[in-house]
C-alpha angles and dihedrals in degrees: 000000000000090000091055092049092051092047094052093049096046098041096088090049092051092047091052092049091047093052092047091048094050090050092049093048092050093047095047091047090056090044092052091051091049094047092048091051094046102037101029095066092044091049092051089051090051091051092046091051092050092048090049089052090055094043091048090052090051091048090051091052094049092044090054089048089051090052092051097043125046092212093060130199100255096157097057092041091052092054091053091046092052090051091049094049093046091054091042089057090052091049093051089060089063113077100136099111125076109265095009093107091056092048090050091050093050090047091054092048095049091045088055089053089048091053090048089054090050090052090052089048091055092048095053115087100179108094093217091050090049090059091046093050090046093053095045105032106029110028098055095048089045092054092046091049089052091052091049091048090052090052092049090047093050092045093054093042090054089049090053090050091050091051089049090054091051091050090050091053092048090048090051091054093046091049091053091051091047092051091052090049091049092050090053091047091049090052090055091046092051090054091047091050091052091053092049095049098081095046102037112019099064096054090045091053090053091051090047092052091049090049091055090050088050091051090051090054099259102132095167097073108108124200115236113242105226101169145011097240128096092291090054090051088050090054091050091049091048093052090049091050092051090052092050091047090053090054092045093050092053092050097045102040093080092046092051092050091049093049091048092052091047091052093049091048092049094050091044091055093061111096092204122080113261124190123186113204128193126227092280093051097255119141109253101168138010135176124234092265089055091048090052091050091047090051094047093050095038091232096161097212096320135101118242112278097256094047091045090055092050091047092051090050090050090050090050097045098035091220128123119252104221112162119188101190132078087231088079092054119116123215128213132175107239118184091339094311125104110232129188121215128189106212120217116183118196125191119231120212135183126229090278090057091247116147111249101169146306137264116223112204118186110201112204103233097163093118094045091047091053091047091050092049090047091050092050092047091048092051092047093046094046092047091049093048092047094048096068099054090038090055089053091050089049091052092050091050090051090052091049092050090051086054093221089136093050141306122298128211119240092258092047091049090051092052093047090048090053090047091050092050090051090048091052090049092051091049090052090051092048091049090050091050091050092048091048092050091051091049093048091054086072135234097053116196106258120191097205128194136167109266128178109250095231092051091067092062094041092055092050091047091054091052095048100035094099093051091049093047091050089062095039091247123156119219110209115194120197123175135173118246122261096015112178124240120260128226105231146140097257098207095048097042090048087061090057095051094043091049093051093048092044090053090050091051091047095052100037120097118243118282092017130131128248115202118212115190135182117189140158114241130215090256089062094253126133106235123200120192137184116200121189135183095231130131093279131228124276114246094242091060098048096088091057100041092104095046120114116268091000117144126175108258113255093024114141098190117109123246143112096241095242103106097079091044090055091045090054093049092049092048093048090048087058091052091251137124131240130189147145138237117198147140131187113279094007102082128241134273118203114192138181129189126209133184117249115257093250092054092047092049091048091053092046092050094048112105118246 
C-alpha cells in the first residue's frame, strides 16, 4: 500500500530524470565523437611537429660530427633520420586545416634539399670543404624546416583552441538545458513530497521521537500504531525492540559493572606504571602506580615528552615498541630517587583490526640497570688490574725465550713458548674487555674522518691476506661504482672489518671463496657485507650471535666470543647497523650499514 503510493508520486520525477539523462548521454556521445575527430588529428600533428623538431636537432648534431670527423657517426644519424621521416609521414596524412597542405609540401621539398646536402657532405673528403658544404647546404634548409615546423605547430595549436572554444559553448548550452530540466524535476518532487506528508511524515515523526527517548535511556515509550501498512509494521517492530532492549539492559548491567571492577583491580595490582592512551594520544586510563608517577613528575595529564613522542609514532605506524636493551630506558627522579623505566608500548585494536589506542607500560628496571652497571664496572676493573701483572709475566717470558738469562733446553723453550702464546691471548681478551666496557659506557670518543668506502675493505684485506692465503682462500671484492665516502673513526671501524673477514676466514673450508661487497642501498646507506662458505648458524642462535662471550654450541674454533660484541658497539656508536643472515649448510653473511659522509655531516651540523 505505502509502496504503491510512493511509486505513483515519484513516477513523474523519475520519468523526467530519465528523459534528461538520455538526452545528455546522446549529446555528449556526439560531442565526444566530434571532439575526437577535430582535436585528435590536430594533436597528432602537434606531436609529430615536436618530434620532428627533436629529430632535426639530433640530425644537425650528428651531421656536424660527421663534418668534423672522417669516420662519421652514420648509425646515430640514421636513427634520428628514421624518426624524422616517420613523423613526417604522419604529418602528411593531416591536411584538414587551411594552408596545411601547402606547408606540408614545402616541408617535403626543403627536406629533400636537406637530404641532398647531406649526400654532398658525405661525398666530400676535404675537411674544409665539409664545413663549407655544411654551412651552405645543411644549415639553411635546417633553419627553414624549423620555421615551417613552428608554423605547422602554431596552426594546429590554434585549431585545438578553436575546437576547445566550440566545446565550451556547447557545454554551456547543455548545462542551461540541464538546469531547466532539474528545475522542472524539482517542481514535480516538491509536489510529490507535499502529497506524501500527510500519509508518511506523521508516523515517521512519532518513530523519531520514540528513538530519541530510547537514546536518552527511556525504554518505556511506545510508538502508536496508526495503520496496517509498512509504517504500522515498523511501529510494532520498534516497540518489540524497545522491550527486548529493556530486558537486555537489566541482564547486562551487573556483568558490565563486574568486568569494570575486575579491570580496575587487575590494573591496580601491577606495580609498574601503566597508561592507556586513545587514538589521539590522550590518557584515558591509568593505574595507581601511573598516578603516583604523574603526581611526582607533575605531568598534568600528559606523558613525559620522550614517551609522548614514542607513543605518537606508535599510533602513526601501528607497530609495537618493544625495546630489549637498557639503552632505551628512561630515567626520572621520583621522590628524590633516580629511577629507570624500560618503556613498552603496545597497540590496541578492535575486532575489525582498527587501531583504537596504545598501552604504555613502564617496567621499573632500576635494580637491573644498577646491576648491569656494576657488572660492567667489575669487568673493567678486573681487566685493568689483571693487565699490569700479566704484562710483567709476558715480558719475563719474552726474556726467557731470548735466553738472555741463560740457555733453555728444547722442552723448556717449547713450554715457555706455549706460556707466552697463552699470555698474548689473555692480553688480547683483557684489551677486548676494556674496549667493550668503554664502548658500553656510551658516547665513545670518535675521531672521525672522511674515508672512501672501498678503502675500508682494502685495508682489511691487506691485514688478513696472509691468513687467507695460508688456508688457500680467495678474497673476492666487489663494489658499486661511485660509492660515497663515509664519516668514521678509521682505527675503530678497521677493527670491525678486520674482525668480520677474520671470522669468515676462520669458519670457511680450505680453498673456498669469501665474497666482500660494498653497495648503496635504497635508503641511502652504504652497506658492506662479508659472505663465507662456512657451516652456517642455526636460526635459534642468530639473535644471540652479537652477545658477549656467546659461541655457537658445538663450534670447535677458538675465540673468546668478544669480537662481534665489540664490532656491534663500534657500529652503533657510528650510528650504523650490523646484522647477520645465515642458515645451516649455506654459509653466513655479516653486513653493516653506514651513513654517507655528506649525510653524517649534515646531521652533525644541524642545530639541537
